[in-house]
C-alpha positions in Angstrom: -12.8 -22.9 1.7 -10.1 -25.2 0.3 -9.7 -28.6 1.8 -6.8 -29.2 4.2 -6.3 -32.3 6.3 -6.1 -30.2 9.5 -8.5 -27.5 10.8 -7.2 -24.3 9.1 -9.4 -22.1 11.3 -8.1 -23.4 14.6 -7.3 -20.1 16.3 -5.9 -21.8 19.4 -3.2 -23.6 17.5 -2.3 -20.4 15.7 -2.0 -18.5 18.9 0.2 -21.2 20.3 2.5 -20.9 17.3 2.5 -17.1 17.6 3.6 -17.3 21.2 6.5 -19.5 20.2 7.5 -17.5 17.1 10.4 -15.1 17.1 11.2 -14.3 13.5 7.9 -13.4 11.7 7.3 -11.9 8.2 4.0 -10.4 7.1 3.3 -10.0 3.4 0.5 -7.4 2.8 -1.4 -6.7 -0.4 -1.7 -3.5 -2.4 -4.5 -2.0 -0.3 -5.7 0.5 -2.9 -8.2 0.4 -5.7 -8.3 -2.7 -7.9 -9.7 -0.5 -10.8 -10.6 -3.5 -12.9 -14.3 -3.5 -14.0 -14.9 0.1 -12.9 -17.3 2.1 -15.1 -17.2 5.6 -16.6 -13.8 6.5 -18.0 -12.4 3.0 -17.3 -14.5 1.8 -20.2 -12.1 3.6 -22.5 -9.0 3.8 -20.3 -7.4 0.7 -19.0 -6.0 1.7 -15.6 -3.3 -1.0 -15.6 -2.0 0.3 -18.9 -1.9 3.8 -17.5 0.3 2.8 -14.6 3.5 2.6 -16.8 6.4 5.0 -17.5 5.5 4.7 -21.2 1.9 5.9 -20.6 3.2 8.8 -18.5 5.7 9.9 -21.1 3.0 9.8 -23.8 0.2 11.6 -21.8 1.2 12.8 -18.4 -2.0 14.8 -18.1 -4.1 11.7 -18.5 -2.1 9.6 -16.1 -2.0 12.4 -13.4 -5.7 13.1 -13.6 -7.4 10.5 -15.9 -10.6 12.3 -15.1 -11.5 15.7 -13.7 -14.8 13.9 -13.2 -15.7 11.3 -10.6 -14.7 7.6 -11.1 -15.8 5.0 -8.6 -13.1 2.7 -7.3 -13.5 -0.6 -5.6 -11.3 -0.5 -2.5 -9.4 -3.2 -0.6 -10.6 -3.7 3.0 -7.4 -2.0 4.4 -8.4 1.2 2.7 -11.4 3.4 2.1 -13.5 4.2 -1.0 -13.0 7.4 -3.0 -14.0 9.0 -6.3 -11.8 11.4 -8.2 -8.7 11.6 -10.4 -6.4 8.6 -11.0 -3.3 9.4 -8.9 -4.9 12.5 -7.4 -7.8 10.2 -6.3 -5.4 7.7 -4.8 -3.5 10.5 -2.9 -6.8 11.9 -1.7 -8.2 8.5 -0.6 -5.0 7.6 1.2 -4.4 10.9 2.9 -8.1 11.2 3.9 -8.1 7.7 5.4 -7.2 6.8 8.9 -5.1 3.7 9.9 -7.5 1.0 10.9 -7.2 -1.8 13.5 -5.1 -4.0 11.1 -2.5 -1.3 10.7 -2.4 -0.7 14.4 -2.1 -4.5 15.2 0.9 -4.9 12.8 2.5 -1.7 14.2 2.1 -3.0 17.7 3.6 -6.4 16.8 6.6 -4.6 15.3 7.1 -2.6 18.5 6.7 -5.8 20.6 8.9 -7.9 18.4 12.0 -6.4 16.7 12.5 -9.7 14.7 9.2 -9.0 12.9 9.2 -7.4 9.5 6.4 -6.3 7.1 6.7 -6.5 3.3 3.9 -4.4 1.9 2.7 -3.7 -1.6 0.7 -0.8 -0.2 1.5 2.7 -1.3 -0.9 4.6 0.9 1.4 5.3 3.9 -1.1 4.2 6.5 1.3 1.8 8.2 3.8 4.4 9.3 1.0 6.7 10.3 -0.2 3.9 12.6 3.2 3.9 14.3 4.9 1.1 12.4 8.6 1.4 12.9 10.2 2.3 9.6 13.2 -0.1 9.9 10.7 -3.0 10.1 8.6 -1.9 7.1 9.4 -2.6 3.5 7.0 -0.9 1.1 8.3 -2.4 -2.1 5.9 -0.5 -4.4 6.9 3.0 -3.2 4.6 5.7 -1.8 1.9 8.1 -2.9 3.4 10.8 -0.6 6.7 10.7 -2.6 7.1 12.7 -5.9 10.1 12.8 -8.0 11.5 14.5 -11.1 11.3 12.7 -14.4 14.4 14.4 -15.8 17.4 12.0 -16.2 19.7 14.9 -15.2 17.9 15.7 -12.0 17.9 13.7 -8.7 15.1 15.7 -7.0 12.9 13.5 -4.8 10.3 14.9 -2.3 9.2 12.7 0.5 6.2 13.1 2.8 4.2 15.4 0.6 0.6 15.1 1.8 -1.0 17.8 -0.3 -4.4 16.6 -1.4 -3.8 18.3 -4.8 -0.3 19.0 -6.0 -1.5 21.8 -8.3 -4.9 23.6 -8.7 -5.5 21.7 -11.9 -5.5 18.4 -10.0 -7.8 19.7 -7.3 -10.6 17.3 -6.1 -13.9 17.6 -7.9 -17.0 19.0 -6.1 -19.0 16.4 -4.1 -22.2 17.1 -6.1 -20.9 15.9 -9.5 -23.4 13.6 -11.2 -22.9 10.0 -12.4 -23.4 11.4 -15.9 -20.2 13.3 -15.5 -18.3 9.9 -15.3 -18.4 9.5 -19.1 -17.0 12.9 -19.9 -13.4 12.7 -21.1 -10.8 14.5 -19.0 -9.3 17.8 -20.2 -5.8 17.9 -21.6 -4.0 19.8 -18.8 -1.0 21.8 -20.2 2.4 20.6 -18.9 2.9 24.0 -17.2 -0.1 23.3 -15.0 1.0 19.8 -13.9 3.4 19.3 -10.9 6.8 20.6 -11.7 10.2 20.1 -10.1 11.4 23.1 -8.0 15.0 22.2 -8.8 15.0 22.1 -12.6 11.3 22.8 -13.6 11.0 19.3 -15.1 7.8 17.3 -14.8 7.2 15.5 -11.5 5.7 12.0 -11.3 4.2 9.9 -8.5 6.9 8.1 -6.4 5.3 4.7 -6.9 6.6 1.6 -8.8 4.8 1.3 -12.1 4.3 -1.7 -14.2 7.5 -2.4 -16.2 9.6 -0.8 -13.5 12.0 -2.6 -11.2 11.3 -2.7 -7.4 13.8 -0.8 -5.2 16.9 -2.9 -5.1 18.0 -1.7 -1.6 14.7 -2.8 -0.1 14.8 -6.2 -1.7 18.4 -6.6 -0.5 17.4 -5.7 3.0 14.6 -8.3 2.9 17.0 -10.9 1.6 19.5 -10.1 4.3 16.8 -10.6 6.9 15.8 -13.9 5.4 19.4 -15.1 5.5 19.9 -14.3 9.2 18.1 -17.4 10.4 15.0 -19.6 10.3 11.5 -18.0 9.9 8.9 -19.1 12.4 5.7 -17.6 11.0 4.5 -16.0 7.7 1.4 -13.9 7.7 -0.2 -13.4 4.2 -2.6 -10.5 4.6 -5.1 -9.3 1.9 -3.0 -10.3 -1.1 -3.6 -12.6 -4.0 -0.1 -13.9 -3.5 0.4 -13.9 -7.3 2.4 -10.8 -7.9 6.2 -11.4 -8.0 8.7 -11.1 -6.6 6.6 -10.3 -3.4 4.7 -13.6 -3.8 7.9 -15.5 -3.7 8.4 -14.6 0.0 5.7 -17.0 1.0 7.6 -20.0 -0.4 10.9 -18.6 0.9 9.5 -18.4 4.4 8.2 -22.0 4.1 11.6 -23.2 3.0 13.1 -21.5 6.1 10.7 -23.5 8.3 7.8 -21.1 8.7 4.2 -21.9 9.3 1.9 -19.9 7.0 -1.3 -18.1 8.0 -3.5 -16.5 5.3 -5.9 -13.7 6.2 -8.1 -12.8 3.3 -11.7 -12.0 2.4 -11.6 -14.2 -0.8 -10.4 -17.6 0.5 -13.7 -19.3 -0.3 -14.2 -17.6 -3.7 -10.6 -18.0 -4.8 -9.3 -21.6 -4.2 -6.1 -20.8 -6.1 -5.2 -17.9 -3.9 -1.4 -17.6 -3.8 0.2 -19.5 -0.9 -2.9 -21.5 -0.1 -1.2 -24.8 -0.9 1.4 -23.9 1.9 -1.2 -22.7 4.4 -1.4 -24.0 7.9 -4.2 -21.5 8.8 -6.9 -19.8 6.7 -8.8 -17.0 8.4 -11.4 -15.6 6.1 -12.8 -12.1 6.6 -11.8 -8.5 7.1 -8.2 -8.2 8.3 -9.1 -5.2 10.4 -11.3 -7.6 12.5 -9.1 -10.7 12.3 -5.6 -9.4 12.9 -6.3 -7.8 16.3 -8.0 -11.0 17.4 -5.3 -13.5 16.4 -2.4 -11.3 17.5 -3.9 -10.4 20.8 -1.7 -12.8 22.9 1.3 -10.7 21.9 0.0 -7.2 21.3 -2.8 -7.2 23.9 -6.2 -5.6 23.5 -6.9 -2.8 21.1 -7.0 -0.4 24.1 -3.5 -1.6 25.1 -2.4 -1.3 21.5 -3.5 2.3 21.3 -1.8 3.1 24.6 1.4 1.4 23.3 1.5 3.3 20.0 0.2 6.6 21.2 -1.1 9.1 18.6 1.3 9.0 15.7 -1.1 10.2 13.1 -0.9 13.9 12.3 -3.8 13.8 9.8 -6.2 14.8 8.4 -3.9 16.1 5.8 -3.9 19.7 4.6 -6.5 20.6 2.0 -4.8 23.5 0.3 -5.2 23.7 -3.5 -1.7 22.6 -4.5 1.8 23.9 -3.9 4.9 22.2 -2.6 5.1 20.9 0.9 7.1 23.2 3.1 9.2 20.3 4.5 10.7 18.5 1.6 13.9 16.5 1.1 16.1 16.6 -1.9 17.5 13.1 -1.8 18.2 10.1 -4.0 15.3 7.9 -2.7 16.7 6.3 0.4 15.2 6.0 3.8 11.8 7.3 4.9 10.7 8.4 1.4 9.7 4.8 0.6 6.9 4.9 3.0 
């Protein structure tokens, strides 16, 4: 653990700061698979290079499925492990997962404190499913449950689509697939079998922010507006490397606004250059699903009290039909709840 002149693990001092904090910002990591170093098809397909509009334009079949075979993903602690297609797998993993104690703790803090906001790089939608108020949640990387048309002449966006497979061609693979299958190249799915727009028949794409794409301006403006309203008392940096901009810049912005900084991360000891660590007042190493309920307990109460406060907001598990459009869709420009 990096050297700090004070005791960075002093939970009592953190809880005292929490009790006296009104305006709080949490910065959460991406949550989903890191993909780097994975075997099988990832030996020949760089996942980061696939998550671009250029790659999708060149080969939408590959980007949507990458593999009709199993690929093992290394998952962040705020998610679950899954093996499957690239974006189909990410949808399947996210929709099959349940919000954990970390999601519930942050949701409860939002309910208890209307001056608390969460800026998340997560796209899995687990925070709103935990009961996190939408007006206090800023998912700057979009959402896997959003799909949108790629045609420049069409404004179709569908929010809250929780189909495990958007078309039969993207259906999850059987559970008894062998590891040998991992090296088989994915089939070239014809465009007519990929997700299509019900409005113009154009090609649909995942409603996430890819590399080389701008983050949603309206969300960034809302975060900036919140920052400008007054001092910040506390910044929680949860499960993120703190290196991805512009999200990582919020740590320093909070510090300039007077905030104390607490980092909750499993890699504090192994990554001494973790983003924000030079500004940290507290370093809590370990699983955020264990640490967050403990350090936030003075405000949110016990987990039994949290669950009673939030109620059962999660309508999952998601449907498992083999594709087709969600019955309840919204044709909109991308505002509001579609971001989470």
